[in-house]
N, C-alpha and C positions, 0 to 999 in steps of 0.2 A: 508313322501314325499310331502304332500300338500304344504309345505312352500318352496319347492325347485325351482319351475319355475314360473316366473312372467308373461311370455307370451307377455310382451311389454316392453317399455322403463323403465329402472331403473334409475331414476333421481339422485340417490345418487352417481353414478359413474361419473367421469370426464375423458375424454369426455363422454357425454351421449351415451349409447349404443342403438342400434335398438331393442335389446332384451337382457335379462339378467336373470341370476339366482341369487337369494339372497344368501348371506353367511349363512352357517350353522355352528356356532361356536362349537357346541357339537361334530361335526364330523371333525373339523379343516378344513372345506371346505370354501375357500375364496369367492366363487361365480365366475361366468363367465360373461364376456362382449362379446356379440354377435353383429357383425356388418355386414350390407349389403354393397355391393360395387363391382359390377361386373366390373367396370372400375376404381376402386380405392376406397379410403375411402369415405363414404357417411355419411352425418349428423353428422359430428364431428367438433371439434374445432381444428383440426390438422393444423399446420402451415407448409407451403411448401409441401403439399401433391400433388401427381401427378394425372393426368387424363390419364389413360392408354387406349390403343386401345381396342375396344370391342373384345370379344371372337371370334365372327364370322369373323371379319376382320383379326385378328391375325392368325387364323387358316388357312386362305386362302394363307398365305405365305408358308405353308407346311414346315416350318423351326423349327425343334425341339429345337435347341439351342436358337433361338430367344424367343420361348414360355417359355423355362426354365428360361431365363434371366428376362422376364417380370414377371413370377410367383415369382421368388426370390425377385425382387424389390418390388412387391406388398406385399409379406410377411414381408419384412423389415418395410414397412410403417405401416402395420396393427399392427405389434408387437410394434413399437415405439409409437403408439397411445394408447396402453394399451388394445387392442382388443385381446381376447383369441381365438375367433373362427370367421373366415371370411366366409360369405356365397358367395363364389366365387371359382372357376368358376362354371358355370352351365353345368353339363355334362348331356345333354339331347339331343336326336335326334329331329330335327325339323320335326314334323309330319304334320303341317299345315302352309302355308305361312301367315295365318291370325293371328298367335300367336304374341301377343304384346311384348313378352320378348325373342323372338328368337335370337336377337342380342347378348344376353349373352352367348349363347351356341356356340359350334364349328361347327354347321351346321348339315345337314342331312346325311352326309356320316359316317357310323359307324366306318369304318377303320380310317378315319381322326380324328374323335372324340377320339378314343382310343389312337392314336399316340400323340395327343395334350395333353391328360390327363397325 
């Protein structure tokens, strides 16, 4: 297992991933490309990628269909880039207004966060 996780960028993949697992040929495991991107693809060489509305702003619409459409569009772009796992959305309740990454989540309302997930 020690050769499974790199913990950081794997520069052998194009586009470079924010995190990656190396391939394990003896297990026929190709490795995974992990990408951060709460508002769309981040740190990639993707052409024509979108910048989506942040989670907290999108959740304030209370529109499940709109959130589903945004999630589907983000998924298509991540898949097209070669990403296997996208670190988005952030499903976390805002516990402090001082949190620097609160904009990635759906807000402090637990019911709303559940609905938007």
